[in-house]
PQR file of N, CA, C, O and H, with PARSE charges and radii, in Angstrom:
ATOM      1  N   TYR A   1      -1.276 -22.442   7.986 -0.4000 1.5000
ATOM      2  CA  TYR A   1       0.403 -21.126   7.729 -0.0000 2.0000
ATOM      3  C   TYR A   1       0.065 -21.664   6.458  0.5500 1.7000
ATOM      4  O   TYR A   1       0.749 -21.045   5.642 -0.5500 1.4000
ATOM      5  N   ASN A   2      -0.768 -22.649   5.770 -0.4000 1.5000
ATOM      6  CA  ASN A   2      -0.919 -23.111   4.309 -0.0000 2.0000
ATOM      7  C   ASN A   2      -1.939 -21.504   4.065  0.5500 1.7000
ATOM      8  O   ASN A   2      -1.178 -20.853   3.351 -0.5500 1.4000
ATOM      9  H   ASN A   2      -1.324 -23.151   6.432  0.4000 1.0000
ATOM     10  N   ARG A   3      -3.169 -20.644   4.293 -0.4000 1.5000
ATOM     11  CA  ARG A   3      -3.757 -20.027   4.393 -0.0000 2.0000
ATOM     12  C   ARG A   3      -3.578 -18.726   4.449  0.5500 1.7000
ATOM     13  O   ARG A   3      -4.194 -17.791   3.937 -0.5500 1.4000
ATOM     14  H   ARG A   3      -3.788 -21.173   4.874  0.4000 1.0000
ATOM     15  N   ILE A   4      -2.059 -18.818   5.576 -0.4000 1.5000
ATOM     16  CA  ILE A   4      -1.495 -16.928   5.726 -0.0000 2.0000
ATOM     17  C   ILE A   4      -0.459 -16.773   4.101  0.5500 1.7000
ATOM     18  O   ILE A   4      -0.004 -15.715   3.666 -0.5500 1.4000
ATOM     19  H   ILE A   4      -1.558 -19.577   5.992  0.4000 1.0000
ATOM     20  N   ALA A   5      -0.274 -18.444   3.334 -0.4000 1.5000
ATOM     21  CA  ALA A   5       0.747 -18.314   2.680 -0.0000 2.0000
ATOM     22  C   ALA A   5       0.278 -17.959   1.402  0.5500 1.7000
ATOM     23  O   ALA A   5       0.776 -17.321   0.475 -0.5500 1.4000
ATOM     24  H   ALA A   5      -0.643 -19.304   3.687  0.4000 1.0000
ATOM     25  N   LYS A   6      -0.886 -18.571   1.590 -0.4000 1.5000
ATOM     26  CA  LYS A   6      -2.000 -18.078  -0.304 -0.0000 2.0000
ATOM     27  C   LYS A   6      -2.310 -17.080   0.241  0.5500 1.7000
ATOM     28  O   LYS A   6      -1.154 -16.673   0.353 -0.5500 1.4000
ATOM     29  H   LYS A   6      -1.291 -19.090   2.343  0.4000 1.0000
ATOM     30  N   LYS A   7      -3.002 -16.161   0.777 -0.4000 1.5000
ATOM     31  CA  LYS A   7      -2.983 -14.663   2.020 -0.0000 2.0000
ATOM     32  C   LYS A   7      -1.868 -13.519   0.948  0.5500 1.7000
ATOM     33  O   LYS A   7      -1.930 -12.608   0.123 -0.5500 1.4000
ATOM     34  H   LYS A   7      -3.941 -16.491   0.686  0.4000 1.0000
ATOM     35  N   PHE A   8      -0.908 -14.378   1.699 -0.4000 1.5000
ATOM     36  CA  PHE A   8       0.241 -13.351   0.721 -0.0000 2.0000
ATOM     37  C   PHE A   8       0.790 -13.457  -0.543  0.5500 1.7000
ATOM     38  O   PHE A   8       1.540 -12.715  -1.178 -0.5500 1.4000
ATOM     39  H   PHE A   8      -0.857 -15.118   2.370  0.4000 1.0000
ATOM     40  N   TYR A   9       0.126 -14.825  -0.857 -0.4000 1.5000
ATOM     41  CA  TYR A   9       1.225 -15.283  -2.389 -0.0000 2.0000
ATOM     42  C   TYR A   9      -0.173 -14.018  -3.162  0.5500 1.7000
ATOM     43  O   TYR A   9       0.166 -13.023  -3.803 -0.5500 1.4000
ATOM     44  H   TYR A   9      -0.484 -15.428  -0.341  0.4000 1.0000
ATOM     45  N   HIS A  10      -1.372 -14.314  -2.945 -0.4000 1.5000
ATOM     46  CA  HIS A  10      -2.550 -13.699  -3.743 -0.0000 2.0000
ATOM     47  C   HIS A  10      -2.032 -12.000  -3.189  0.5500 1.7000
ATOM     48  O   HIS A  10      -0.994 -12.417  -2.675 -0.5500 1.4000
ATOM     49  H   HIS A  10      -1.648 -15.121  -2.424  0.4000 1.0000
ATOM     50  N   CYS A  11      -1.993 -10.979  -3.007 -0.4000 1.5000
ATOM     51  CA  CYS A  11      -1.195  -9.858  -1.930 -0.0000 2.0000
ATOM     52  C   CYS A  11       0.076  -9.722  -3.320  0.5500 1.7000
ATOM     53  O   CYS A  11       0.272  -8.723  -4.011 -0.5500 1.4000
ATOM     54  H   CYS A  11      -2.836 -10.641  -3.424  0.4000 1.0000
ATOM     55  N   PHE A  12       0.615 -10.732  -3.389 -0.4000 1.5000
ATOM     56  CA  PHE A  12       1.979 -10.529  -4.320 -0.0000 2.0000
ATOM     57  C   PHE A  12       1.602 -10.632  -5.658  0.5500 1.7000
ATOM     58  O   PHE A  12       1.928  -9.965  -6.640 -0.5500 1.4000
ATOM     59  H   PHE A  12       0.456 -11.544  -2.828  0.4000 1.0000
ATOM     60  N   LEU A  13       0.867 -11.576  -5.523 -0.4000 1.5000
ATOM     61  CA  LEU A  13       0.075 -11.006  -7.453 -0.0000 2.0000
ATOM     62  C   LEU A  13      -0.463  -9.987  -7.969  0.5500 1.7000
ATOM     63  O   LEU A  13      -0.477  -9.550  -9.120 -0.5500 1.4000
ATOM     64  H   LEU A  13       0.602 -12.118  -4.725  0.4000 1.0000
ATOM     65  N   GLN A  14      -1.054  -9.534  -6.699 -0.4000 1.5000
ATOM     66  CA  GLN A  14      -1.974  -8.260  -6.619 -0.0000 2.0000
ATOM     67  C   GLN A  14      -1.261  -6.945  -6.645  0.5500 1.7000
ATOM     68  O   GLN A  14      -1.550  -5.944  -7.300 -0.5500 1.4000
ATOM     69  H   GLN A  14      -1.043  -9.889  -5.764  0.4000 1.0000
ATOM     70  N   MET A  15      -0.124  -7.166  -5.682 -0.4000 1.5000
ATOM     71  CA  MET A  15       1.453  -6.235  -6.680 -0.0000 2.0000
ATOM     72  C   MET A  15       1.299  -5.662  -7.557  0.5500 1.7000
ATOM     73  O   MET A  15       1.027  -4.513  -7.904 -0.5500 1.4000
ATOM     74  H   MET A  15       0.111  -7.980  -5.150  0.4000 1.0000
ATOM     75  N   ILE A  16       1.674  -7.386  -8.271 -0.4000 1.5000
ATOM     76  CA  ILE A  16       2.958  -7.389  -9.019 -0.0000 2.0000
ATOM     77  C   ILE A  16       1.855  -7.183 -10.250  0.5500 1.7000
ATOM     78  O   ILE A  16       1.768  -5.960 -10.362 -0.5500 1.4000
ATOM     79  H   ILE A  16       1.895  -8.320  -7.990  0.4000 1.0000
ATOM     80  N   LYS A  17       1.170  -7.664 -11.006 -0.4000 1.5000
ATOM     81  CA  LYS A  17      -0.136  -6.351 -11.411 -0.0000 2.0000
ATOM     82  C   LYS A  17      -0.438  -5.155 -10.749  0.5500 1.7000
ATOM     83  O   LYS A  17      -1.594  -4.818 -11.003 -0.5500 1.4000
ATOM     84  H   LYS A  17       1.241  -8.657 -10.915  0.4000 1.0000
ATOM     85  N   TYR A  18       0.130  -4.395 -10.016 -0.4000 1.5000
ATOM     86  CA  TYR A  18      -0.052  -2.861  -9.909 -0.0000 2.0000
ATOM     87  C   TYR A  18       0.767  -2.157 -10.667  0.5500 1.7000
ATOM     88  O   TYR A  18       0.513  -1.330 -11.543 -0.5500 1.4000
ATOM     89  H   TYR A  18       1.070  -4.669  -9.809  0.4000 1.0000
ATOM     90  N   PHE A  19       1.867  -2.591 -10.219 -0.4000 1.5000
ATOM     91  CA  PHE A  19       3.127  -1.736 -10.144 -0.0000 2.0000
ATOM     92  C   PHE A  19       2.948  -2.701 -11.861  0.5500 1.7000
ATOM     93  O   PHE A  19       3.905  -2.269 -12.503 -0.5500 1.4000
ATOM     94  H   PHE A  19       2.073  -3.263  -9.507  0.4000 1.0000
ATOM     95  N   GLY A  20       2.107  -3.837 -12.870 -0.4000 1.5000
ATOM     96  CA  GLY A  20       2.933  -3.900 -14.550 -0.0000 2.0000
ATOM     97  C   GLY A  20       1.865  -2.539 -15.291  0.5500 1.7000
ATOM     98  O   GLY A  20       2.094  -1.766 -16.221 -0.5500 1.4000
ATOM     99  H   GLY A  20       1.330  -4.188 -12.349  0.4000 1.0000
ATOM    100  N   ARG A  21       0.724  -2.698 -14.434 -0.4000 1.5000
ATOM    101  CA  ARG A  21      -0.434  -1.407 -14.275 -0.0000 2.0000
ATOM    102  C   ARG A  21       0.077  -0.094 -14.490  0.5500 1.7000
ATOM    103  O   ARG A  21       0.068   0.514 -15.560 -0.5500 1.4000
ATOM    104  H   ARG A  21       0.538  -3.326 -13.679  0.4000 1.0000
ATOM    105  N   VAL A  22       0.345   0.141 -13.835 -0.4000 1.5000
ATOM    106  CA  VAL A  22       1.760   1.625 -13.458 -0.0000 2.0000
ATOM    107  C   VAL A  22       2.817   1.698 -14.161  0.5500 1.7000
ATOM    108  O   VAL A  22       2.999   2.825 -14.620 -0.5500 1.4000
ATOM    109  H   VAL A  22       0.352  -0.353 -12.965  0.4000 1.0000
ATOM    110  N   GLU A  23       3.943   0.590 -14.549 -0.4000 1.5000
ATOM    111  CA  GLU A  23       4.121   0.671 -15.451 -0.0000 2.0000
ATOM    112  C   GLU A  23       3.477   1.796 -17.549  0.5500 1.7000
ATOM    113  O   GLU A  23       3.409   2.824 -18.223 -0.5500 1.4000
ATOM    114  H   GLU A  23       3.796  -0.326 -14.175  0.4000 1.0000
ATOM    115  N   HIS A  24       3.212   0.172 -17.372 -0.4000 1.5000
ATOM    116  CA  HIS A  24       2.476  -0.036 -18.567 -0.0000 2.0000
ATOM    117  C   HIS A  24       1.676   1.956 -19.163  0.5500 1.7000
ATOM    118  O   HIS A  24       1.650   2.580 -20.224 -0.5500 1.4000
ATOM    119  H   HIS A  24       3.268  -0.663 -16.824  0.4000 1.0000
ATOM    120  N   THR A  25       1.167   2.226 -17.678 -0.4000 1.5000
ATOM    121  CA  THR A  25       1.008   4.081 -17.631 -0.0000 2.0000
ATOM    122  C   THR A  25       1.703   5.113 -17.863  0.5500 1.7000
ATOM    123  O   THR A  25       1.631   6.268 -18.281 -0.5500 1.4000
ATOM    124  H   THR A  25       1.189   1.719 -16.817  0.4000 1.0000
ATOM    125  N   SER A  26       2.568   4.161 -17.367 -0.4000 1.5000
ATOM    126  CA  SER A  26       3.414   6.058 -17.795 -0.0000 2.0000
ATOM    127  C   SER A  26       4.375   5.078 -19.282  0.5500 1.7000
ATOM    128  O   SER A  26       4.942   5.854 -20.052 -0.5500 1.4000
ATOM    129  H   SER A  26       2.626   3.223 -17.027  0.4000 1.0000
ATOM    130  N   GLN A  27       4.543   3.429 -19.659 -0.4000 1.5000
ATOM    131  CA  GLN A  27       4.800   4.193 -21.088 -0.0000 2.0000
ATOM    132  C   GLN A  27       4.229   5.020 -22.000  0.5500 1.7000
ATOM    133  O   GLN A  27       4.641   5.524 -23.045 -0.5500 1.4000
ATOM    134  H   GLN A  27       4.083   2.799 -19.033  0.4000 1.0000
ATOM    135  N   LEU A  28       3.082   5.069 -21.339 -0.4000 1.5000
ATOM    136  CA  LEU A  28       1.962   5.968 -22.532 -0.0000 2.0000
ATOM    137  C   LEU A  28       2.636   7.820 -22.664  0.5500 1.7000
ATOM    138  O   LEU A  28       2.880   8.595 -23.589 -0.5500 1.4000
ATOM    139  H   LEU A  28       2.747   4.660 -20.490  0.4000 1.0000
ATOM    140  N   PHE A  29       2.712   7.853 -21.245 -0.4000 1.5000
ATOM    141  CA  PHE A  29       3.728   9.084 -21.759 -0.0000 2.0000
ATOM    142  C   PHE A  29       4.594   9.736 -21.713  0.5500 1.7000
ATOM    143  O   PHE A  29       4.771  10.590 -22.582 -0.5500 1.4000
ATOM    144  H   PHE A  29       2.514   7.224 -20.494  0.4000 1.0000
TER
END
């Protein structure tokens, strides 16, 4: 259970980082 939760949390952080990057790049245009 702990590994699954950690994996899900890692994917969640990656998704936040990705959306943050997309939002940041959209501000440039």
